[in-house]
C-alpha positions, 0 to 999 in steps of 0.5 A, spaced: 500 500 500 502 507 498 498 513 499 495 515 492 499 520 488 493 524 486 489 530 490 484 524 492 485 521 499 486 514 497 491 509 497 494 505 491 495 497 492 500 494 487 498 487 485 504 484 481 503 478 476 496 480 475 491 483 469 484 485 468 481 479 470 483 480 477 482 488 477 475 487 474 473 482 479 476 486 485 473 493 483 466 490 481 465 486 488 468 492 492 464 497 489 458 494 492 461 496 499 457 502 502 463 506 505 467 505 499 468 512 496 472 510 490 475 504 487 478 503 480 484 499 477 489 501 472 494 497 468 500 502 467 503 498 460 499 493 456 505 488 456 506 488 463 502 484 468 502 489 474 496 493 476 494 498 481 488 498 485 486 505 487 481 505 493 478 511 497 475 507 503 473 511 510 479 514 513 484 510 508 486 506 514 491 500 512 488 495 516 481 496 514 483 496 507 487 490 508 481 487 511 476 489 505 481 486 500 482 479 504 474 479 505 473 480 498 478 475 495 475 470 500 468 471 498 470 470 490 474 464 492 468 461 495 463 463 489 468 460 484 469 454 488 462 453 489 461 454 481 466 449 479 463 444 484 456 445 481 459 445 474 462 438 475 456 435 478 452 437 472 457 435 467 459 428 470 
């Protein structure tokens, strides 16, 4: 995490080795959370699989944002695992 270099009171989270797939999922699901004022991601260069997620959440407390990211990832992993299990059951 680092403070966003913009005039917006936000933090930037750099995620290395990932692309639009993870960026879209995180932004989509975190945007539903009421106290998130802003969330978006950017890939600085199309040939480099690194993304920056910018979040403005409450007071931009590092622990709260970390918790938010972890809970979102856990939710997405559970959702995708359930989807996979249902798919496997129906396609045996």
